[in-house]
C-alpha positions in Angstrom: 11.3 29.0 13.3 11.3 28.9 16.8 9.3 26.6 19.1 6.7 29.4 19.7 6.2 29.8 16.1 3.0 28.4 14.5 3.6 25.3 12.2 4.1 26.4 8.7 4.2 23.2 6.3 6.5 24.9 3.6 9.0 26.6 6.2 9.2 23.3 8.5 10.1 21.2 5.1 12.4 23.7 4.0 14.3 23.7 7.4 14.2 19.7 7.5 15.9 19.6 4.1 18.8 21.7 5.6 19.2 19.1 8.5 17.2 21.2 11.1 16.4 18.6 14.2 13.6 20.9 15.5 11.6 20.9 12.0 12.1 17.0 12.0 10.6 16.7 15.6 7.7 19.0 14.5 6.9 16.7 11.6 7.2 13.8 13.6 4.9 15.0 16.3 2.3 16.3 14.0 2.2 13.3 11.5 3.2 10.1 13.2 0.0 9.1 14.7 -2.1 9.5 11.5 0.8 7.1 9.7 0.4 4.8 12.6 -3.2 4.5 12.4 -2.9 4.1 8.5 -0.3 1.3 9.1 -2.4 -0.5 11.7 -5.4 -0.6 9.9 -3.8 -3.2 7.3 -1.4 -5.0 9.5 -3.7 -5.4 12.3 -0.4 -5.5 14.4 0.9 -2.5 16.7 4.3 -3.9 16.7 4.6 -4.2 13.0 3.1 -0.7 12.4 5.4 0.9 14.8 8.4 -0.7 13.1 6.9 0.7 9.6 6.4 4.4 11.2 10.0 4.1 12.7 11.3 3.2 9.0 9.6 5.9 7.2 10.8 8.6 9.6 14.1 7.2 9.3 14.3 7.5 5.9 12.9 10.9 6.1 15.4 12.0 8.0 18.4 10.3 6.0 16.9 11.4 2.8 15.8 15.0 4.0 17.7 16.8 1.3 15.7 14.8 -1.6 12.1 16.2 -0.4 13.0 19.8 -1.5 10.4 19.4 -4.2 7.7 17.7 -2.2 4.3 19.9 -2.2 2.1 18.2 0.3 4.3 16.0 2.9 1.4 14.6 5.0 0.3 13.0 1.4 3.7 12.0 0.7 4.4 10.4 4.0 1.0 8.7 4.0 1.9 7.4 0.3 5.2 6.3 1.8 3.3 4.4 4.4 0.9 2.6 2.3 3.7 1.4 0.0 5.9 0.3 2.7 3.0 -1.5 4.3 2.2 -3.4 1.5 5.6 -4.6 0.8 5.9 -5.8 4.5 2.6 -7.8 4.4 3.9 -9.5 1.0 7.2 -10.1 2.8 5.7 -11.8 5.9 3.0 -13.5 3.8 6.0 -15.3 1.7 8.0 -16.0 5.0 4.8 -17.7 6.4 4.3 -19.6 3.2 7.8 -21.0 3.0 7.5 -21.7 6.9 4.6 -23.6 6.4 5.9 -25.3 3.0 9.2 -26.4 4.5 7.7 -27.5 7.9 5.2 -29.7 6.1 7.8 -31.3 4.1 10.4 -31.7 6.8 13.1 -29.5 5.2 15.5 -27.1 6.7 17.1 -25.2 4.0 15.5 -22.1 2.1 14.5 -22.4 -1.5 15.1 -18.9 -3.4 13.0 -20.0 -6.2 9.7 -19.9 -4.0 9.5 -16.4 -3.9 9.1 -16.3 -7.8 6.8 -19.1 -7.5 4.7 -17.4 -4.9 4.5 -14.0 -7.1 3.3 -16.2 -10.4 0.7 -18.1 -8.1 -0.6 -14.5 -7.1 -0.6 -13.3 -10.5 -2.5 -16.1 -11.6 -4.9 -16.2 -8.8 -5.6 -12.4 -9.5 -5.8 -13.1 -13.2 -8.4 -15.8 -12.9 -10.5 -13.8 -10.3 -10.7 -10.9 -13.1 -11.7 -13.3 -15.4 -14.8 -14.6 -13.8 -16.2 -11.1 -13.6 -19.0 -9.7 -15.8 -17.6 -8.1 -18.8 -18.3 -4.5 -18.0 -16.8 -5.0 -14.6 -13.8 -6.8 -16.0 -13.4 -4.1 -18.4 -13.5 -1.1 -16.1 -11.0 -2.9 -13.7 -8.7 -3.7 -16.4 -8.9 0.1 -17.4 -8.0 1.1 -14.0 -5.5 -1.4 -13.0 -3.6 -2.2 -16.5 -3.8 1.4 -18.0 -3.8 3.3 -15.0 -7.0 5.4 -15.6 -9.1 7.4 -13.4 -12.8 7.1 -12.9 -13.3 10.0 -14.8 -11.3 9.4 -17.7 -13.0 5.7 -17.8 -16.1 7.2 -17.6 -15.5 9.4 -20.6 -14.2 6.7 -22.7 -16.7 4.2 -22.1 -19.6 7.2 -22.0 -21.1 6.4 -18.8 -21.4 8.3 -15.5 -18.6 8.4 -13.0 -21.1 6.9 -10.2 -21.5 3.9 -12.6 -17.6 3.6 -13.0 -17.4 3.8 -9.1 -20.2 1.0 -8.5 -18.9 -1.3 -11.1 -15.1 -1.1 -9.6 -16.8 -1.6 -6.0 -18.7 -4.8 -7.1 -15.5 -6.0 -8.9 -13.5 -5.6 -6.1 -15.7 -7.5 -3.8 -16.1 -10.3 -6.3 -12.2 -10.5 -6.4 -11.7 -10.6 -2.8 -14.4 -13.3 -2.2 -12.5 -15.5 -4.9 -8.9 -15.0 -3.0 -9.8 -15.4 0.4 -10.0 -18.9 0.6 -6.7 -19.3 -1.4 -4.5 -17.1 0.6 -2.9 -16.8 4.3 -4.2 -13.9 6.2 -1.4 -11.7 5.9 -1.4 -12.2 2.1 -5.2 -11.6 1.9 -4.8 -8.4 3.8 -1.9 -7.6 1.2 -4.1 -8.1 -1.8 -7.1 -6.4 -0.2 -4.9 -3.3 0.5 -3.7 -3.4 -3.2 -7.1 -3.6 -4.6 -8.7 -0.9 -2.4 -5.9 1.6 -4.1 -8.4 1.0 -7.2 -11.3 2.6 -5.2 
């Protein structure tokens, strides 16, 4: 495909998998801004967003031969961005928590067990927040989170409308976020909020 030809997603992706650098540049120019905006929305940091975008496109180029079966590249890249953003926020939250802990205790060495402890505390907070929900909100949230059911499937199983499911989910997420905010650092709260929004 020459620079004068219109953008054709399938053809550009095919050329990318064959190592065509111009195809890679077309993809980068077309999608980097939407990915950057998506990441910055959650990280609140231009610098972190730029780093994540760079990592995504580096991964795309280095693993280009693995993208032959991708149908919707934009959706795939946005999904990559959300997953990497969440991992980055979790890592930042952990590093900040450890830094605060050792600063308060006057220690200089790292303790690898803190990562496991933080994950356990995080899971316990989520579990307790869900346990405080009204029964139907709790049931719908657990069906979406634990069983991975769509709103449509939940509505069918519970014999209620799709709108009712969506309304209960929105209320449940607001309640969980309200419960979590006082317990978590800013970075971890952003990460948890992002994770919960995936169930909307």
